[in-house]
C-alpha positions as CSV (number, residue, x, y, z in Angstrom):
1,M,33.8,7.8,12.2
2,S,36.2,6.0,14.5
3,S,39.7,4.9,13.4
4,M,38.5,1.3,13.3
5,Q,35.6,2.2,11.1
6,K,37.8,4.3,8.9
7,V,40.4,1.6,8.4
8,A,37.7,-1.0,7.7
9,T,36.1,1.2,5.1
10,E,39.4,2.1,3.4
11,D,40.4,-1.6,3.2
12,G,37.1,-2.3,1.5
13,Q,35.8,-4.3,4.4
14,Q,32.4,-3.9,6.1
15,S,32.3,-1.3,8.8
16,P,30.8,-2.1,12.2
17,L,27.8,0.1,11.4
18,D,27.2,-1.7,8.0
19,F,27.6,-5.0,9.8
20,A,25.0,-4.1,12.4
21,V,22.6,-2.9,9.7
22,A,23.0,-6.1,7.7
23,A,22.5,-8.2,10.9
24,Q,19.3,-6.3,11.7
25,Q,18.0,-6.9,8.2
26,R,18.7,-10.6,8.4
27,E,17.0,-10.7,11.8
28,T,13.9,-8.9,10.3
29,L,13.8,-11.2,7.3
30,N,14.0,-14.3,9.5
31,L,11.2,-12.9,11.7
32,V,8.9,-12.2,8.7
33,R,9.7,-15.5,7.0
34,K,8.8,-17.5,10.1
35,A,5.6,-15.5,10.6
36,V,4.5,-16.1,7.0
37,E,5.3,-19.8,7.2
38,A,3.3,-20.1,10.5
39,R,0.4,-18.1,9.0
40,R,0.8,-15.4,11.6
41,V,-0.2,-12.7,9.1
42,V,-3.4,-10.6,9.3
43,L,-4.8,-7.6,7.5
44,A,-5.5,-4.3,9.2
45,F,-8.3,-2.4,7.4
46,Q,-8.3,1.4,7.0
47,P,-11.2,3.4,5.5
48,V,-10.8,5.6,2.5
49,V,-13.6,8.1,2.7
50,Q,-15.3,10.4,0.1
51,A,-14.1,14.0,0.5
52,N,-17.5,15.5,-0.1
53,R,-19.2,13.0,2.2
54,P,-16.6,12.0,4.8
55,G,-19.1,9.7,6.5
56,E,-19.2,7.5,3.4
57,V,-16.4,4.9,2.8
58,A,-15.3,4.6,-0.8
59,F,-13.2,1.5,-0.1
60,Y,-10.9,0.0,2.5
61,E,-7.2,-0.6,2.3
62,G,-6.0,-4.0,3.6
63,L,-2.6,-3.5,5.2
64,A,-0.4,-6.5,6.0
65,R,0.6,-7.1,9.6
66,I,2.6,-9.9,11.0
67,I,2.3,-11.3,14.6
68,D,5.5,-12.1,16.4
69,T,5.9,-15.1,18.8
70,N,4.9,-12.8,21.7
71,G,1.6,-11.9,20.0
72,R,2.6,-8.4,19.1
73,I,1.2,-7.0,15.8
74,I,4.0,-5.5,13.7
75,P,3.0,-3.1,10.9
76,A,4.4,-3.4,7.4
77,R,6.5,-0.2,7.7
78,D,8.7,-2.0,10.2
79,F,9.6,-4.9,7.8
80,I,8.6,-4.2,4.2
81,E,11.8,-2.3,3.3
82,A,13.9,-5.2,4.4
83,A,11.7,-7.8,2.6
84,E,10.9,-5.9,-0.6
85,T,13.8,-7.2,-2.7
86,H,13.8,-10.7,-1.3
87,E,11.5,-13.7,-1.9
88,T,10.1,-13.0,1.6
89,G,8.5,-9.9,0.0
90,R,6.8,-12.1,-2.6
91,M,5.5,-14.4,0.2
92,I,4.0,-11.5,2.0
93,D,2.3,-10.3,-1.1
94,C,0.8,-13.7,-1.7
95,V,-0.6,-14.0,1.8
96,A,-1.9,-10.5,1.8
97,L,-3.6,-11.1,-1.5
98,E,-5.1,-14.4,-0.3
99,L,-6.5,-12.8,2.8
100,G,-7.9,-9.8,0.8
101,L,-9.6,-12.0,-1.7
102,R,-11.1,-14.2,1.0
103,T,-12.5,-11.0,2.7
104,L,-14.0,-9.8,-0.6
105,A,-15.7,-13.2,-1.0
106,E,-17.1,-13.0,2.5
107,Q,-18.2,-9.4,2.2
108,P,-20.1,-8.9,-1.1
109,A,-20.7,-5.2,-0.6
110,L,-17.0,-4.4,0.1
111,R,-14.4,-2.8,-2.1
112,L,-10.9,-3.4,-1.0
113,S,-7.3,-2.4,-2.0
114,I,-4.4,-4.7,-1.4
115,N,-0.7,-3.7,-1.7
116,M,1.7,-5.5,-3.9
117,S,5.2,-5.0,-5.2
118,A,5.8,-4.8,-9.0
119,R,8.4,-7.5,-8.3
120,S,5.5,-9.9,-7.7
121,I,4.1,-9.5,-11.2
122,G,4.6,-12.9,-12.8
123,Y,5.6,-14.6,-9.6
124,P,3.9,-18.0,-10.0
125,R,2.5,-18.4,-6.5
126,W,1.1,-14.8,-6.6
127,M,-0.6,-15.4,-9.9
128,R,-2.1,-18.7,-8.7
129,T,-3.4,-16.9,-5.6
130,L,-5.1,-14.2,-7.7
131,E,-6.7,-16.7,-10.1
132,A,-8.0,-18.9,-7.2
133,G,-9.4,-15.8,-5.4
134,L,-11.1,-14.4,-8.5
135,A,-12.8,-17.8,-9.0
136,L,-14.6,-17.5,-5.6
137,D,-17.1,-14.9,-6.8
138,P,-17.6,-13.3,-10.2
139,T,-17.9,-9.8,-8.6
140,I,-14.5,-9.9,-6.8
141,A,-12.4,-8.6,-9.7
142,E,-14.5,-5.4,-10.0
143,R,-14.2,-4.8,-6.2
144,L,-10.4,-5.4,-6.0
145,I,-7.9,-2.6,-6.2
146,L,-4.2,-3.5,-6.4
147,E,-1.9,-0.8,-5.0
148,I,1.6,-0.5,-6.4
149,T,4.0,2.0,-4.8
150,E,5.6,4.6,-7.1
151,S,9.1,3.4,-6.3
152,S,8.2,-0.2,-7.0
153,A,6.5,0.6,-10.3
154,M,9.5,2.4,-11.6
155,V,11.7,-0.7,-11.1
156,V,10.0,-2.4,-14.1
157,P,7.7,0.3,-15.7
158,D,7.1,-1.6,-19.0
159,I,6.1,-4.8,-17.2
160,V,3.8,-2.8,-14.9
161,S,2.1,-1.2,-17.9
162,V,1.4,-4.5,-19.6
163,F,0.2,-6.1,-16.4
164,I,-2.3,-3.3,-15.7
165,E,-3.6,-3.4,-19.2
166,E,-4.1,-7.2,-18.9
167,M,-5.8,-7.0,-15.5
168,H,-8.1,-4.2,-16.6
169,T,-9.8,-6.6,-19.0
170,R,-10.6,-8.7,-15.9
171,G,-12.2,-5.7,-14.1
172,I,-9.4,-5.1,-11.6
173,A,-8.5,-1.5,-10.8
174,F,-5.0,-0.1,-9.9
175,A,-3.8,2.5,-7.5
176,L,-0.4,4.3,-7.7
177,D,0.6,4.5,-4.1
178,D,2.8,7.2,-2.4
179,F,2.7,9.3,-5.5
180,G,5.1,12.3,-5.3
181,A,7.8,10.5,-3.4
182,G,10.1,11.4,-6.2
183,Y,10.6,8.4,-8.4
184,T,8.2,8.7,-11.3
185,A,9.6,9.6,-14.7
186,F,6.6,11.3,-16.4
187,R,7.5,9.7,-19.8
188,F,6.4,6.4,-18.2
189,F,3.6,7.9,-16.1
190,K,1.4,8.6,-19.1
191,E,1.6,4.9,-20.1
192,F,0.7,3.4,-16.8
193,F,-3.1,3.8,-16.9
194,F,-3.6,3.7,-13.1
195,D,-7.1,4.3,-12.0
196,V,-6.3,5.8,-8.6
197,L,-3.5,8.2,-7.6
198,K,-2.7,8.3,-3.9
199,I,-0.8,11.4,-3.0
200,D,2.1,10.8,-0.6
201,G,1.6,11.9,3.0
202,Q,4.6,14.2,3.0
203,F,2.5,16.6,1.0
204,I,-0.6,16.2,3.1
205,R,0.4,16.4,6.7
206,G,-0.1,20.0,7.8
207,I,-1.2,21.1,4.3
208,H,-3.7,23.7,5.7
209,A,-0.7,25.7,7.0
210,S,1.9,25.0,4.2
211,T,1.7,27.0,1.1
212,D,4.4,24.9,-0.5
213,N,2.5,21.7,0.0
214,Q,-0.7,23.4,-1.2
215,V,0.9,24.3,-4.5
216,L,2.5,20.9,-4.9
217,T,-0.7,19.0,-4.0
218,K,-2.8,21.1,-6.4
219,A,-0.3,20.3,-9.2
220,L,-0.6,16.5,-8.4
221,I,-4.4,16.7,-8.5
222,S,-4.2,18.5,-11.8
223,I,-2.0,15.8,-13.2
224,A,-4.4,13.1,-12.0
225,R,-7.4,14.9,-13.5
226,H,-5.6,15.2,-16.9
227,F,-5.1,11.4,-16.9
228,E,-8.7,10.8,-15.6
229,M,-7.4,9.3,-12.3
230,F,-9.3,9.3,-9.0
231,T,-7.3,11.1,-6.3
232,V,-6.7,10.0,-2.7
233,A,-4.9,12.1,-0.1
234,E,-2.9,9.9,2.3
235,S,-2.0,10.6,6.0
236,V,-4.9,13.0,6.7
237,E,-4.6,13.6,10.4
238,C,-6.6,16.7,11.4
239,A,-9.9,18.5,10.6
240,E,-8.0,21.5,9.1
241,D,-6.2,19.4,6.6
242,A,-9.4,17.5,5.7
243,A,-11.3,20.7,5.1
244,Y,-8.6,22.2,2.9
245,L,-8.2,19.1,0.8
246,A,-12.0,19.0,0.2
247,S,-11.9,22.6,-0.9
248,I,-9.3,22.0,-3.6
249,G,-11.2,19.0,-5.1
250,I,-9.5,15.9,-3.7
251,D,-11.8,12.9,-4.3
252,C,-11.0,10.8,-1.2
253,M,-9.0,11.0,2.0
254,Q,-7.3,8.4,4.1
255,G,-5.7,8.8,7.5
256,Y,-6.0,8.6,11.3
257,Y,-8.5,11.5,11.3
258,F,-11.0,9.1,9.7
259,G,-9.8,5.9,11.2
260,A,-6.7,3.9,12.1
261,P,-6.0,0.6,10.5
262,S,-7.8,-2.1,12.4
263,T,-7.7,-5.9,12.5
264,A,-11.4,-5.7,13.7
265,P,-13.1,-3.8,10.9
266,A,-16.6,-2.3,11.0
267,W,-18.2,-5.3,9.3
268,E,-16.8,-7.7,11.9
269,T,-18.0,-5.5,14.7
270,R,-21.5,-5.4,13.2
271,R,-21.5,-9.2,12.9
272,A,-20.5,-9.6,16.5
273,V,-23.2,-7.2,17.7
274,N,-25.8,-9.0,15.6
275,G,-24.6,-12.4,16.9
276,G,-23.3,-13.5,13.5
């Protein structure tokens, strides 16, 4: 730390590094807000395949992407942390949900998961978007999976639990995303009633050669089975990892080995080929 940074920190003022980080966050939020307002938001679809039949897609995950003014597609990982605790995050959730519900209405054979923050539960615009989308087709609810990250769920665990219970009566399923990232208190976990448990990629990448990750992942699968949850391994990137995961009983796998997120999903490609 420089003497200037040290003095600023000791005086209780913002250091140059903190200032730069805050400025970058403001810039990111401004970029995302303008993209949302201009409707420059799309979904990139990634397949989640069955472990025992990797050629069969169980469902797709719709991942939010924003398009900047130069036409570049920016993935959620580059902006979601900055937006998560701001209303901009709620706006992203609303648009992603709207796009996902519209896709489900257009593709009656599709099952799709959409990410949301627990902070969006009860957000009026998000709830209106959900109700409007469910009204498009009576089968949409049973084909919709809402993904909530482990870290987000633990912000308001009681609210999440009640929300899941209410939405289950509508037929909507829920996935606990990034499980194992280190946030869940197990006293809350048993009350969540998630349908799907997605194991964080930090345990999955290179698992065929890591005895530590093998032990941990087996334990997470055991927890899921105890609570009658469907398991998905995230970030599967090679054949060796896929084979090992299938051998220990994972239900589904998701990752670049099976397909990268694409804004031109398989059903759009088929429609283009068929002249639809």
